[in-house]
Backbone bond lengths (Angstrom), bond angles and torsions (degrees), N, CA, C in turn:
res aa  C-N    CA-C-N  psi(-1)  N-CA   C-N-CA  omega(-1)  CA-C   N-CA-C  phi
1 V - - - 1.460 - - 1.580 105.64 -
2 Q 1.337 111.05 139.29 1.478 119.93 176.46 1.563 109.77 -127.65
3 L 1.274 114.92 143.17 1.472 119.91 178.12 1.422 108.29 -123.61
4 Q 1.377 115.85 130.84 1.412 122.00 -176.86 1.467 105.94 -122.37
5 A 1.393 114.70 117.69 1.514 121.15 179.09 1.428 108.20 -104.13
6 C 1.426 118.10 142.76 1.455 123.34 173.13 1.491 106.90 -150.27
7 G 1.329 117.04 175.92 1.330 126.48 176.86 1.521 117.23 109.93
8 G 1.304 115.56 -3.87 1.492 117.79 -175.91 1.534 106.29 -75.36
9 G 1.390 110.22 176.05 1.413 116.74 179.56 1.480 112.21 164.53
10 L 1.347 119.77 -171.64 1.371 124.59 176.77 1.584 113.08 -98.93
11 V 1.338 114.25 127.22 1.485 121.84 -178.69 1.545 114.21 -137.64
12 Q 1.248 115.15 146.51 1.432 115.78 174.67 1.518 112.79 -76.92
13 A 1.392 113.81 151.45 1.396 121.80 174.01 1.590 116.61 -43.24
14 G 1.223 125.07 123.41 1.441 128.89 -175.85 1.513 108.85 100.38
15 G 1.242 118.94 -10.95 1.478 121.39 -175.50 1.493 113.80 -77.59
16 S 1.322 115.08 -171.02 1.437 117.63 -178.78 1.497 111.38 -138.08
17 L 1.307 117.52 156.93 1.510 121.99 172.49 1.397 109.17 -150.01
18 R 1.450 120.12 154.90 1.372 122.86 -179.14 1.587 107.34 -128.04
19 L 1.245 110.92 115.87 1.496 117.90 179.24 1.482 109.34 -92.80
20 S 1.277 111.75 141.75 1.502 120.10 173.70 1.493 113.68 -120.93
21 C 1.339 118.35 150.32 1.455 123.24 174.40 1.491 108.59 -138.71
22 V 1.363 115.07 117.66 1.344 117.19 -173.68 1.768 106.63 -109.87
23 A 1.240 117.30 131.57 1.372 125.58 -178.08 1.412 116.69 -102.52
24 S 1.385 118.14 137.71 1.462 120.96 172.71 1.381 110.08 -91.58
25 G 1.352 125.63 171.68 1.410 125.90 169.86 1.588 108.47 93.86
26 H 1.361 110.20 -174.54 1.517 116.34 -174.53 1.437 114.22 -117.29
27 T 1.398 116.70 14.96 1.561 119.54 -177.62 1.591 109.40 -103.36
28 F 1.271 123.76 0.19 1.429 122.97 -171.96 1.428 111.86 -63.00
29 S 1.265 116.36 -41.12 1.435 119.25 -169.01 1.654 107.37 -77.69
30 S 1.133 118.46 -17.95 1.558 118.41 174.68 1.559 113.20 -104.94
31 S 1.320 109.72 13.87 1.535 111.84 -177.76 1.509 112.81 -114.31
32 N 1.289 115.81 143.11 1.539 123.77 168.95 1.482 108.73 -69.69
33 M 1.333 115.82 142.26 1.539 112.15 178.13 1.502 105.37 -130.12
34 G 1.352 111.32 156.19 1.479 121.34 -168.56 1.505 108.17 -141.40
35 W 1.325 115.85 145.56 1.509 122.46 168.06 1.479 107.25 -115.45
36 F 1.324 112.35 134.74 1.464 122.96 177.63 1.574 112.95 -128.39
37 R 1.172 118.53 159.91 1.407 121.33 -179.64 1.550 113.35 -131.21
38 Q 1.320 117.53 156.06 1.444 116.23 171.53 1.500 108.72 -148.52
39 A 1.352 113.74 118.78 1.472 121.28 177.28 1.434 106.58 -90.74
40 P 1.414 114.45 164.29 1.435 119.35 -174.31 1.527 112.89 -65.99
41 G 1.211 114.41 134.02 1.441 119.72 -179.28 1.518 115.62 75.89
42 K 1.311 117.24 3.86 1.495 123.81 177.78 1.460 114.16 -117.48
43 E 1.316 117.60 158.90 1.462 122.87 176.00 1.539 107.99 -72.98
44 R 1.360 111.38 155.71 1.426 115.84 170.48 1.517 113.68 -64.66
45 E 1.374 115.37 142.22 1.396 116.53 -172.18 1.499 107.42 -134.14
46 F 1.350 116.70 148.93 1.469 123.99 175.12 1.588 111.26 -61.74
47 V 1.300 116.68 141.66 1.403 121.78 169.91 1.428 115.74 -117.26
48 A 1.395 115.29 -53.56 1.536 118.81 179.64 1.509 104.84 -159.96
49 A 1.335 111.97 163.28 1.513 118.13 177.61 1.595 99.19 -153.98
50 I 1.358 109.16 158.48 1.434 125.29 -176.08 1.514 105.42 -140.29
51 V 1.349 118.37 136.66 1.450 127.40 -179.18 1.682 104.50 -72.68
52 W 1.207 115.69 160.31 1.484 126.58 -179.66 1.534 111.17 -48.98
53 G 1.229 119.14 -45.97 1.473 120.65 176.95 1.506 122.85 -82.69
54 G 1.344 111.44 -10.45 1.390 118.48 -178.37 1.557 119.54 91.74
55 G 1.275 108.73 -4.07 1.603 109.36 -171.55 1.561 112.25 -94.10
56 L 1.265 120.84 3.52 1.442 123.99 169.91 1.571 110.49 -133.09
57 T 1.341 115.37 139.71 1.440 122.11 178.10 1.371 108.53 -136.82
58 L 1.416 112.68 160.67 1.594 117.87 -178.23 1.443 102.76 -144.36
59 Y 1.325 116.29 146.75 1.500 121.46 178.93 1.546 109.36 -138.10
60 A 1.295 113.88 150.26 1.352 121.81 167.88 1.532 114.80 -68.36
61 D 1.246 126.98 142.50 1.336 124.59 -168.75 1.533 108.42 -67.30
62 S 1.293 119.43 -19.39 1.520 119.44 -176.65 1.605 108.24 -81.85
63 V 1.327 116.94 -4.97 1.579 115.78 -179.92 1.475 107.31 -125.95
64 K 1.327 122.41 -8.83 1.426 119.49 177.46 1.453 118.06 -50.66
65 G 1.305 117.37 132.10 1.455 119.36 -178.43 1.498 114.55 85.87
66 R 1.352 116.46 -12.29 1.469 119.86 178.65 1.478 111.90 -111.61
67 F 1.357 117.88 -34.76 1.456 131.72 -170.30 1.569 109.86 -105.86
68 T 1.334 120.24 136.88 1.389 121.49 172.53 1.459 109.25 -132.02
69 I 1.403 117.96 127.33 1.541 122.62 175.07 1.530 106.39 -102.71
70 S 1.220 111.64 139.29 1.442 120.33 178.43 1.588 109.38 -148.95
71 R 1.419 114.32 166.49 1.411 114.38 -172.03 1.589 106.72 -150.94
72 D 1.303 117.68 154.04 1.434 127.50 171.53 1.407 109.34 -128.97
73 N 1.332 120.54 99.90 1.474 121.64 178.14 1.476 116.87 -62.11
74 A 1.343 118.11 -26.82 1.487 120.40 174.04 1.527 113.06 -67.16
75 K 1.285 115.21 -18.55 1.522 118.64 -178.78 1.540 108.67 -111.99
76 N 1.326 119.61 3.21 1.498 121.62 -169.69 1.462 115.03 44.21
77 T 1.293 117.47 50.54 1.352 124.38 -173.25 1.479 116.17 -135.88
78 V 1.298 117.49 132.94 1.496 120.42 171.38 1.611 108.06 -124.59
79 W 1.326 110.16 142.90 1.449 119.33 -175.42 1.505 112.43 -115.03
80 L 1.313 119.06 160.68 1.426 125.79 168.11 1.450 108.55 -133.23
81 E 1.284 118.15 104.68 1.443 125.30 175.27 1.445 110.76 -81.58
82 M 1.325 120.27 122.28 1.525 121.05 -171.70 1.605 104.34 -117.27
83 N 1.179 118.93 118.92 1.512 118.58 172.39 1.535 108.82 -120.93
84 S 1.341 113.38 168.59 1.496 121.04 -177.57 1.441 111.53 46.46
85 L 1.243 119.87 49.85 1.416 125.11 -175.49 1.593 109.50 -63.87
86 K 1.309 111.66 145.36 1.474 121.24 -179.33 1.659 108.43 -122.50
87 P 1.274 110.43 155.60 1.557 115.60 177.78 1.469 110.24 -54.08
88 E 1.226 119.57 -36.32 1.518 123.37 -179.16 1.470 111.48 -73.53
89 D 1.358 123.55 -1.57 1.389 127.34 174.36 1.615 107.11 -88.72
90 T 1.229 118.07 -4.41 1.472 119.17 -178.49 1.611 107.61 -69.38
91 A 1.370 110.24 125.19 1.458 117.82 -176.22 1.452 105.22 -176.27
92 V 1.453 111.42 172.84 1.467 121.50 168.96 1.605 104.68 -92.08
93 Y 1.224 111.53 123.20 1.451 118.03 -178.40 1.497 109.42 -105.60
94 S 1.459 114.67 127.89 1.408 121.44 -174.79 1.548 107.34 -131.48
95 C 1.409 110.33 142.03 1.385 119.64 -178.88 1.641 111.93 -92.36
96 A 1.169 122.40 154.96 1.605 121.04 -177.83 1.485 107.14 -150.22
97 Q 1.336 110.04 150.26 1.475 121.40 -173.00 1.505 105.04 -115.88
98 R 1.392 116.12 131.27 1.458 121.60 172.23 1.464 112.00 -118.57
99 T 1.248 120.82 116.57 1.528 118.85 -173.94 1.462 112.60 -88.37
100 S 1.366 116.84 -8.00 1.440 115.45 177.05 1.501 115.86 -93.24
101 F 1.342 119.48 -170.61 1.401 127.42 -173.07 1.608 115.24 -55.03
102 W 1.329 114.48 154.63 1.358 119.43 174.22 1.594 110.42 -82.75
103 S 1.270 116.43 134.48 1.482 128.81 165.60 1.396 115.61 -146.06
104 P 1.310 118.44 127.51 1.517 116.29 -174.96 1.568 110.45 -61.86
105 A 1.163 118.34 -26.96 1.552 123.11 -178.69 1.496 104.74 -80.57
106 I 1.244 122.15 -44.88 1.449 122.86 -173.22 1.537 114.76 -71.58
107 V 1.332 114.94 -42.20 1.491 122.16 -179.20 1.497 114.06 -61.48
108 R 1.287 115.21 -14.84 1.545 123.47 179.65 1.610 106.10 -80.52
109 D 1.279 114.28 -22.90 1.526 117.43 -167.32 1.566 106.60 -91.51
110 T 1.254 117.17 127.91 1.494 125.02 -176.78 1.503 106.78 -66.26
111 R 1.262 121.53 -29.08 1.474 127.88 -176.97 1.538 112.13 -69.94
112 S 1.285 114.42 -16.22 1.625 118.05 -174.10 1.589 109.05 -92.79
113 Y 1.246 119.60 3.56 1.455 121.65 178.83 1.555 113.10 -98.81
114 D 1.281 114.88 143.78 1.433 119.18 -176.33 1.471 120.17 -92.16
115 C 1.425 109.98 -26.95 1.487 118.17 -174.09 1.507 107.38 -143.81
116 W 1.372 115.48 142.46 1.416 121.71 -179.58 1.533 109.99 -129.33
117 G 1.403 110.72 142.65 1.399 116.78 168.31 1.561 113.66 -75.37
118 Q 1.334 115.93 -176.62 1.398 120.96 -172.73 1.561 112.72 -84.19
119 G 1.307 113.93 -25.52 1.467 119.48 -176.66 1.551 111.97 102.24
120 T 1.296 113.01 149.14 1.530 122.12 175.24 1.574 106.48 -134.37
121 Q 1.316 113.89 133.83 1.497 119.88 -177.03 1.454 108.95 -81.12
122 V 1.428 114.18 130.31 1.406 121.17 168.35 1.470 111.64 -116.86
123 T 1.309 118.61 124.57 1.509 123.25 -177.73 1.474 110.55 -122.15
124 V 1.323 117.76 121.32 1.483 121.99 -176.07 1.595 106.49 -112.79
125 S 1.374 113.86 119.41 1.425 115.04 -176.40 1.493 108.18 -95.22
126 S 1.349 117.16 151.01 1.440 121.05 177.35 1.527 113.80 -85.99
């Protein structure tokens, strides 16, 4: 399985970006997907996750109400719509795939994911 993330870039505070992550292989539709981010000098942190069928989502408190995760299993794609961006959202954003069960506690944990994309840089200027 390979994950290819794109859509990052430079945007002013208050702006929007939409990240995409396309998965190869045949396990996407049965996998839970997550977005994580890592800012310089900081640990990777959870941003959002979506259950395999799309009916459940989970967000970090810092992005709740501003970011939306969604997926289309027919296209093997998961998106992260980011609105009202803030300078503190600046980071490398990566998508990840978890083939095991959904658990709100577990999907926040970077160690619970089986496969990672290469990341895409998001920079928010003030």
